[in-house]
C-alpha positions as CSV (number, residue, x, y, z in Angstrom):
1,M,-11.6,-13.7,17.7
2,T,-14.0,-13.1,14.9
3,N,-13.8,-15.3,11.7
4,L,-12.2,-18.2,13.5
5,A,-15.2,-20.5,12.8
6,E,-15.3,-19.4,9.2
7,T,-11.6,-20.1,8.6
8,D,-11.8,-23.4,10.4
9,K,-14.1,-24.6,7.6
10,L,-11.4,-23.7,5.1
11,F,-8.3,-25.0,6.9
12,F,-9.7,-28.0,8.8
13,D,-13.1,-29.1,7.6
14,R,-12.1,-29.2,3.9
15,T,-8.6,-30.7,4.5
16,D,-7.4,-33.8,6.4
17,M,-5.8,-31.7,9.1
18,D,-6.8,-32.1,12.7
19,Q,-6.8,-28.8,14.6
20,G,-5.4,-30.4,17.8
21,K,-2.6,-32.1,16.0
22,V,-1.7,-29.0,14.1
23,E,-1.5,-27.0,17.3
24,K,0.8,-29.6,18.8
25,I,3.1,-29.6,15.7
26,V,3.3,-25.8,16.0
27,T,4.0,-25.9,19.8
28,D,6.7,-28.5,19.3
29,A,8.3,-26.6,16.4
30,L,8.5,-23.4,18.4
31,G,9.5,-24.9,21.8
32,A,12.9,-23.3,22.0
33,A,12.2,-20.2,19.9
34,D,11.7,-16.6,20.9
35,D,8.8,-16.1,18.6
36,G,7.0,-17.5,15.6
37,E,3.7,-18.8,14.2
38,L,1.9,-20.9,11.6
39,Y,0.3,-18.7,9.0
40,L,-2.5,-20.5,7.1
41,E,-4.0,-18.8,3.9
42,Y,-6.7,-19.5,1.4
43,G,-7.4,-17.0,-1.4
44,Q,-9.3,-16.4,-4.5
45,S,-8.6,-13.8,-7.1
46,E,-10.0,-12.7,-10.5
47,T,-8.9,-10.1,-13.0
48,I,-10.7,-9.2,-16.3
49,V,-8.9,-6.8,-18.7
50,L,-10.6,-5.2,-21.7
51,D,-8.5,-3.6,-24.4
52,D,-9.9,-1.8,-27.4
53,G,-13.4,-3.3,-27.1
54,Q,-12.2,-6.9,-26.7
55,I,-11.5,-9.0,-23.6
56,K,-7.7,-9.2,-23.6
57,S,-7.4,-11.5,-20.6
58,A,-9.4,-13.1,-17.9
59,S,-7.9,-15.0,-15.0
60,Y,-9.3,-16.8,-12.0
61,D,-7.0,-18.2,-9.4
62,T,-7.4,-20.2,-6.1
63,S,-4.4,-20.5,-3.8
64,Q,-3.8,-22.0,-0.4
65,G,-0.8,-22.8,1.7
66,F,1.0,-22.2,5.0
67,G,4.1,-20.5,6.2
68,L,5.8,-21.7,9.4
69,R,8.3,-19.4,11.1
70,A,10.5,-19.8,14.1
71,I,12.6,-16.8,15.4
72,S,15.7,-17.1,17.6
73,G,17.4,-13.8,18.4
74,E,17.8,-12.1,15.0
75,T,17.7,-15.4,13.1
76,T,14.5,-16.6,11.3
77,G,13.7,-20.1,10.2
78,F,10.9,-20.1,7.6
79,S,9.3,-22.9,5.6
80,H,6.2,-22.8,3.4
81,A,4.2,-25.1,1.2
82,S,1.1,-25.0,-0.9
83,E,0.0,-28.4,0.6
84,L,-2.3,-28.1,3.6
85,S,-1.5,-31.4,5.4
86,E,0.0,-32.5,8.7
87,A,2.8,-34.3,6.8
88,A,3.8,-31.1,5.1
89,L,3.7,-29.3,8.5
90,K,5.9,-31.9,10.1
91,R,8.5,-31.5,7.4
92,A,8.4,-27.7,7.8
93,S,8.7,-28.1,11.6
94,T,11.9,-30.0,11.2
95,T,13.3,-27.2,9.0
96,V,12.4,-24.2,11.2
97,Q,13.7,-25.9,14.4
98,A,17.2,-25.7,13.1
99,V,17.4,-22.0,14.0
100,S,16.5,-22.6,17.7
101,R,18.3,-25.9,18.3
102,G,20.2,-25.4,21.6
103,H,18.8,-21.9,21.9
104,G,16.5,-22.3,24.8
105,G,14.5,-19.1,24.2
106,E,11.3,-18.0,26.0
107,M,8.3,-17.6,23.7
108,A,7.2,-14.0,23.4
109,E,3.7,-13.2,24.6
110,G,1.2,-13.4,21.7
111,P,-0.9,-10.6,20.3
112,V,-4.1,-9.6,22.1
113,G,-7.0,-10.7,20.0
114,T,-9.7,-8.3,18.8
115,N,-13.3,-8.7,17.6
116,R,-12.9,-5.4,15.6
117,S,-13.6,-5.8,11.9
118,L,-12.8,-3.0,9.5
119,Y,-14.4,-4.5,6.4
120,S,-17.0,-7.1,5.4
121,D,-16.0,-10.8,5.1
122,Q,-18.2,-11.2,2.0
123,N,-16.5,-12.6,-1.1
124,P,-16.6,-9.8,-3.8
125,L,-15.9,-12.4,-6.6
126,S,-19.4,-13.9,-6.2
127,S,-21.3,-10.6,-5.8
128,L,-21.3,-10.0,-9.5
129,S,-21.5,-12.5,-12.4
130,F,-18.7,-12.8,-14.9
131,E,-21.1,-11.8,-17.7
132,K,-22.0,-8.6,-15.9
133,K,-18.4,-7.7,-15.3
134,V,-17.6,-8.2,-19.0
135,D,-20.7,-6.1,-19.9
136,L,-19.5,-3.3,-17.6
137,L,-16.1,-3.1,-19.2
138,G,-17.7,-2.9,-22.6
139,Q,-19.9,-0.1,-21.5
140,M,-16.8,1.7,-20.2
141,D,-15.1,1.4,-23.6
142,L,-18.2,2.7,-25.4
143,Y,-18.7,5.6,-23.0
144,A,-15.0,6.7,-23.3
145,R,-15.1,6.7,-27.1
146,S,-18.4,8.7,-27.1
147,K,-16.9,11.4,-24.9
148,D,-14.3,12.6,-27.4
149,P,-13.3,11.7,-31.0
150,R,-9.6,12.0,-30.1
151,V,-9.9,8.8,-28.0
152,K,-7.9,6.1,-29.8
153,Q,-7.4,3.4,-27.2
154,V,-9.3,2.4,-24.0
155,S,-8.0,-0.2,-21.5
156,A,-10.2,-1.1,-18.5
157,S,-9.8,-3.7,-15.9
158,L,-11.8,-5.1,-12.9
159,S,-10.1,-7.2,-10.3
160,G,-11.2,-8.7,-7.0
161,Q,-9.6,-10.8,-4.2
162,W,-10.8,-12.7,-1.2
163,Q,-8.3,-13.8,1.4
164,A,-8.8,-15.8,4.5
165,I,-6.0,-16.3,7.0
166,Q,-5.6,-18.0,10.4
167,I,-2.6,-17.6,12.6
168,I,-1.7,-20.3,15.1
169,R,0.9,-19.7,17.8
170,S,2.6,-22.0,20.4
171,G,0.1,-23.3,22.9
172,G,-2.9,-23.1,20.5
173,H,-3.4,-19.3,20.5
174,R,-5.3,-18.6,17.3
175,L,-6.3,-15.5,15.4
176,A,-8.1,-15.1,12.1
177,D,-9.1,-12.5,9.4
178,I,-11.1,-12.5,6.2
179,R,-10.1,-9.8,3.7
180,P,-11.9,-8.6,0.5
181,L,-10.1,-6.3,-2.0
182,V,-11.4,-4.8,-5.3
183,R,-10.0,-2.4,-7.9
184,L,-11.3,-0.7,-11.0
185,N,-8.8,0.8,-13.5
186,V,-9.1,2.6,-16.8
187,S,-6.4,4.0,-19.1
188,I,-7.1,6.1,-22.2
189,V,-4.9,7.1,-25.1
190,V,-5.8,10.2,-27.1
191,E,-4.4,11.5,-30.4
192,Q,-4.4,14.9,-31.9
193,D,-2.3,16.1,-35.0
194,G,-0.1,13.0,-34.7
195,R,0.6,13.5,-31.0
196,M,-0.5,10.8,-28.6
197,E,-0.8,11.1,-24.8
198,N,-2.5,9.0,-22.1
199,G,-4.3,9.4,-18.9
200,S,-5.4,6.9,-16.2
201,F,-7.4,6.6,-13.1
202,G,-8.1,3.8,-10.6
203,T,-10.2,3.3,-7.5
204,G,-10.8,0.5,-5.0
205,G,-10.9,-0.7,-1.5
206,R,-11.6,-3.5,0.9
207,E,-15.3,-4.0,0.1
208,G,-17.5,-5.4,-2.6
209,F,-17.8,-4.2,-6.2
210,E,-21.1,-2.4,-5.5
211,A,-19.6,1.0,-4.8
212,F,-17.4,1.0,-7.8
213,I,-19.7,-0.3,-10.5
214,T,-22.4,2.4,-10.2
215,Q,-22.8,4.5,-13.3
216,E,-21.6,7.5,-11.4
217,S,-18.5,5.8,-10.2
218,W,-17.3,4.2,-13.4
219,Q,-18.2,7.1,-15.6
220,G,-16.3,9.4,-13.1
221,A,-13.3,7.2,-13.5
222,I,-13.4,7.5,-17.3
223,D,-14.0,11.3,-17.1
224,E,-10.9,11.7,-14.9
225,A,-8.7,9.5,-17.1
226,L,-9.8,11.4,-20.2
227,R,-9.3,14.7,-18.6
228,Q,-5.7,13.8,-17.7
229,A,-5.0,12.6,-21.2
230,L,-6.4,15.8,-22.8
231,V,-4.4,17.9,-20.4
232,N,-1.3,16.0,-21.4
233,L,-2.0,16.8,-25.1
234,E,-1.4,20.4,-24.3
235,S,1.7,19.8,-22.2
236,I,5.0,21.5,-22.9
237,P,8.5,20.1,-22.0
238,A,9.2,20.6,-18.3
239,P,12.1,23.0,-17.6
240,A,14.9,21.6,-15.5
241,G,16.1,23.4,-12.4
242,E,15.5,24.0,-8.7
243,V,12.1,25.7,-8.0
244,P,9.3,25.7,-5.4
245,I,7.0,22.7,-5.6
246,V,3.3,22.6,-4.7
247,L,2.1,19.1,-4.2
248,G,-1.6,18.5,-4.7
249,P,-3.7,16.6,-2.1
250,G,-4.4,12.9,-2.1
251,W,-2.3,10.6,-4.4
252,P,0.8,12.8,-4.3
253,G,1.2,11.4,-0.8
254,I,2.9,8.5,-2.6
255,L,6.0,10.7,-2.5
256,L,5.7,10.9,1.3
257,H,5.2,7.1,1.4
258,E,8.4,6.3,-0.6
259,A,10.7,9.1,0.4
260,I,9.9,9.1,4.1
261,G,7.7,6.2,5.1
262,H,10.1,3.4,4.2
263,G,12.8,5.1,6.2
264,L,10.6,4.9,9.3
265,E,10.2,1.2,9.2
266,G,11.7,-0.7,12.1
267,D,14.0,-3.1,10.4
268,F,15.9,-0.3,8.6
269,N,16.3,1.6,11.8
270,R,17.3,-1.3,14.0
271,K,20.1,-2.1,11.5
272,G,21.1,1.6,11.3
273,T,20.6,1.7,7.5
274,S,17.9,4.3,7.4
275,A,18.5,8.0,7.0
276,F,16.3,8.4,10.1
277,A,18.2,5.9,12.3
278,G,19.1,7.3,15.8
279,L,17.0,10.5,15.3
280,M,14.1,9.6,17.7
281,G,12.9,12.7,19.5
282,Q,14.8,15.0,17.2
283,R,13.4,17.5,14.7
284,V,13.3,15.9,11.3
285,A,10.7,18.1,9.6
286,S,9.3,21.6,9.6
287,K,6.9,22.7,12.3
288,G,3.4,21.7,11.5
289,V,4.4,18.4,9.7
290,T,2.6,15.5,11.4
291,V,2.7,12.1,9.6
292,V,0.7,9.0,10.7
293,D,0.3,5.5,9.6
294,D,-3.2,4.3,10.2
295,G,-4.3,0.7,9.6
296,T,-7.7,1.2,11.2
297,L,-9.6,3.1,8.5
298,N,-12.8,1.3,7.5
299,D,-12.8,-0.3,4.0
300,R,-9.5,1.3,2.9
301,R,-7.1,-0.5,0.7
302,G,-4.2,-0.4,3.2
303,S,-6.3,-1.3,6.3
304,L,-6.1,-4.5,8.2
305,S,-8.2,-5.6,11.2
306,I,-5.1,-7.6,12.3
307,D,-1.7,-7.6,10.7
308,D,-0.1,-10.8,9.3
309,E,1.3,-11.7,12.8
310,G,-2.1,-11.3,14.5
311,T,-1.4,-7.9,16.0
312,P,-4.4,-5.5,15.8
313,T,-3.5,-2.5,13.6
314,Q,-3.4,1.0,15.1
315,T,-2.8,4.6,14.4
316,T,1.0,5.3,14.8
317,T,2.2,8.9,14.9
318,L,5.6,8.8,13.1
319,I,6.3,12.6,13.0
320,E,4.5,15.0,15.3
321,D,4.9,18.7,14.6
322,G,8.2,18.0,12.9
323,I,9.6,15.8,15.7
324,L,10.3,12.1,15.0
325,T,8.1,10.2,17.5
326,G,7.7,6.6,16.1
327,Y,8.8,3.8,13.9
328,L,6.6,1.1,12.2
329,Q,7.3,-2.3,13.9
330,D,6.6,-5.9,13.4
331,R,7.1,-8.3,16.3
332,M,10.7,-9.3,15.7
333,N,12.2,-5.8,15.2
334,A,10.1,-4.4,18.1
335,R,11.4,-7.1,20.4
336,L,15.0,-6.5,19.4
337,M,14.5,-2.7,19.8
338,G,12.8,-3.0,23.2
339,T,9.4,-1.8,22.1
340,K,6.1,-3.2,21.0
341,S,4.7,-4.1,17.6
342,T,2.6,-1.3,16.0
343,G,0.6,-3.8,13.9
344,N,2.8,-3.4,10.8
345,G,4.0,-6.9,10.3
346,R,2.9,-7.7,6.8
347,R,3.5,-10.4,4.1
348,Q,2.5,-10.7,0.5
349,S,1.4,-14.3,1.0
350,Y,1.9,-17.5,3.0
351,A,5.2,-18.0,1.0
352,H,6.7,-14.9,2.5
353,A,7.9,-14.0,6.1
354,P,6.4,-10.9,7.6
355,I,8.4,-7.6,7.6
356,P,7.6,-4.1,8.8
357,R,5.4,-2.4,6.2
358,M,3.1,0.7,5.9
359,T,-0.7,0.5,5.9
360,N,-2.3,3.9,5.2
361,T,0.3,6.6,5.6
362,Y,-0.6,10.3,5.4
363,M,0.2,13.8,6.5
364,L,-2.4,15.6,8.6
365,N,-4.0,18.9,7.7
366,G,-2.4,22.3,8.3
367,N,-4.3,25.6,8.4
368,K,-3.6,27.1,5.0
369,D,-6.1,27.6,2.2
370,P,-4.9,25.8,-1.0
371,G,-5.5,29.0,-3.0
372,E,-3.3,30.9,-0.6
373,I,-0.5,28.4,-1.0
374,M,-0.7,28.7,-4.8
375,E,-0.7,32.5,-4.7
376,S,2.5,32.5,-2.7
377,V,4.5,31.0,-5.5
378,K,5.8,33.3,-8.2
379,K,7.4,30.6,-10.3
380,G,7.4,26.9,-9.7
381,V,5.7,23.6,-10.4
382,Y,2.4,22.2,-9.3
383,A,2.5,18.4,-9.1
384,V,-0.9,16.7,-9.1
385,S,-0.3,13.0,-9.9
386,F,2.7,10.7,-9.9
387,G,3.7,7.5,-11.7
388,G,6.7,5.4,-10.8
389,G,9.4,6.4,-8.3
390,Q,12.6,5.1,-6.6
391,V,14.1,5.7,-3.2
392,D,17.4,4.8,-1.6
393,I,16.6,4.1,2.1
394,T,20.1,4.7,3.3
395,S,20.6,8.1,1.8
396,G,16.9,9.1,1.5
397,K,17.4,10.2,-2.1
398,F,14.4,9.7,-4.4
399,V,13.3,10.3,-8.0
400,F,9.6,10.5,-9.0
401,S,8.0,11.0,-12.4
402,C,4.9,13.2,-12.6
403,T,2.0,12.1,-14.7
404,E,0.2,15.4,-14.3
405,A,2.0,18.6,-13.5
406,Y,1.8,22.3,-14.3
407,Q,3.8,25.5,-14.3
408,I,3.1,28.0,-11.6
409,E,3.4,31.6,-12.9
410,D,2.7,34.6,-10.6
411,G,0.6,32.5,-8.2
412,R,-1.6,30.9,-10.9
413,I,-1.6,27.5,-12.6
414,G,-0.1,27.8,-16.0
415,A,0.7,25.3,-18.9
416,P,0.8,21.6,-18.2
417,L,4.2,20.0,-18.2
418,K,5.5,16.8,-19.9
419,G,8.4,14.8,-18.6
420,A,8.7,16.4,-15.2
421,T,10.5,14.4,-12.5
422,L,11.0,15.4,-8.9
423,I,14.5,14.7,-7.4
424,G,15.3,15.1,-3.8
425,N,16.2,13.7,-0.4
426,G,13.4,12.6,1.9
427,P,14.7,14.0,5.2
428,D,15.8,17.2,3.5
429,V,12.4,17.7,1.8
430,L,10.6,17.5,5.1
431,T,12.5,20.5,6.4
432,K,11.5,22.5,3.4
433,V,7.8,22.2,3.9
434,S,6.7,25.8,4.5
435,M,2.9,25.8,4.0
436,I,0.4,23.0,4.7
437,G,-3.1,23.0,3.3
438,N,-6.4,22.3,5.1
439,D,-7.6,19.9,2.3
440,M,-6.2,16.5,3.3
441,E,-7.4,13.7,1.0
442,L,-6.7,10.0,0.8
443,D,-5.9,8.4,-2.5
444,P,-8.7,6.7,-4.4
445,G,-7.5,3.2,-3.4
446,I,-4.8,2.1,-5.8
447,G,-1.5,1.9,-4.0
448,T,0.7,-1.2,-4.0
449,C,4.0,-1.1,-2.1
450,G,7.0,-3.2,-3.0
451,K,9.8,-4.1,-0.5
452,E,12.2,-7.1,-0.6
453,G,10.3,-8.6,-3.5
454,Q,6.9,-8.5,-1.6
455,G,4.0,-6.4,-2.8
456,V,1.1,-5.4,-0.4
457,P,-1.8,-3.0,-0.8
458,V,-1.4,0.4,0.8
459,G,-3.0,3.8,1.1
460,V,-1.5,7.3,1.0
461,G,-2.7,10.8,1.5
462,Q,-1.8,14.4,2.3
463,P,-3.1,18.0,2.0
464,T,-1.7,20.5,-0.5
465,L,1.9,21.3,0.5
466,L,4.5,23.9,-0.5
467,I,8.1,22.7,-0.6
468,D,10.3,25.8,-0.8
469,N,12.6,24.3,-3.4
470,M,13.3,20.9,-5.1
471,T,15.1,19.8,-8.1
472,V,12.9,19.3,-11.2
473,G,14.4,17.1,-13.9
474,G,13.0,17.9,-17.3
475,T,14.4,19.7,-20.4
476,A,17.4,21.9,-19.8
477,V,16.7,25.6,-20.4
């Protein structure tokens, strides 16, 4: 398994832990369990935020710790600590054994290792000096203000992370991964005749800063944030009602992620709390709708060489031509449902137990030209970008706010809209997709998904879509 030697330096060479003794503690702790592992983590992170030409905050953090888990049936024993020592592991071992005492389970077969690496193991934090990062943010502020006199406020941030993990299972089975992650964000406020609006843009991925700090890249980010802000200056109140919706390509896939993706995670379906529970093999979407979760894309924000249980990620088809064909599984829920992990067991950190989570979730291309889709709508809404959203997994109902949307009038893009929210039901919306574009895009690398108090980086994507009708919340007409 790649990266084992590198992570050994972090978890054994620089601590007082002996690898053989640690493996024995883990084996003893999981002796009567059905599954489980020791998850070791070491991470570094840095964030620099500039606001109105001044560095507002700069933080640098180093963290380390372990999470020890034992699973017996549906019961999980989990203990974690920020202290990497054999003494702390022994205390955790006593805690987690409580769930398997008297159980007499048979340890599940471990994940098959892989030498595949989807991203570099280089630490992005050391690839660019602090001074150069601060200088870059200052250049971004100056450039944004030079573009338009209506620019009143500029906020820009640069963040990087480097995470090393090692997973140790009963019997000394070990797996490891080293994960970089960077992100560049900019937000701009403009003012005209006393009216203020904002626009924002972000980009990132599992690589170094090099691709994101080129002049072309950071100026492009500012140009896009400013364009959105200026569009919003011209926006009119969104009318409320039920109309056809055209979703743009790329980031609007966040609606797919929230309204549909969470409902296809294994834990919700095993417990019967998802709107999609019990529908495997049945039609849940219009013909032509194919949705996949793909953790194997090189350098993408949501990608992982192995998940946080050690299972190699894969491409999982969730819906194929409108038929429900798969769920996203971690090891525990897969075992209880009589299937295999899909490499979707993820955790925010060593202090969290893994649960089924998405990686990069997107809808595949259709065969329609985006222009043809737009021309087919006499009156509706074109949603290009989204902000926050909420979804109820059991009912599938969701609400999403649009940060950029337009009226559609006689097949053409009309006035920009302010305050538009899309309200619907995930399973219902899937059946109303009537045209699918041939312009699938992935988001620029900004997604973070929250579930059960855990946040993890994810990716989304889709082509241009026509949804025959959806409720738009706005200003009553």
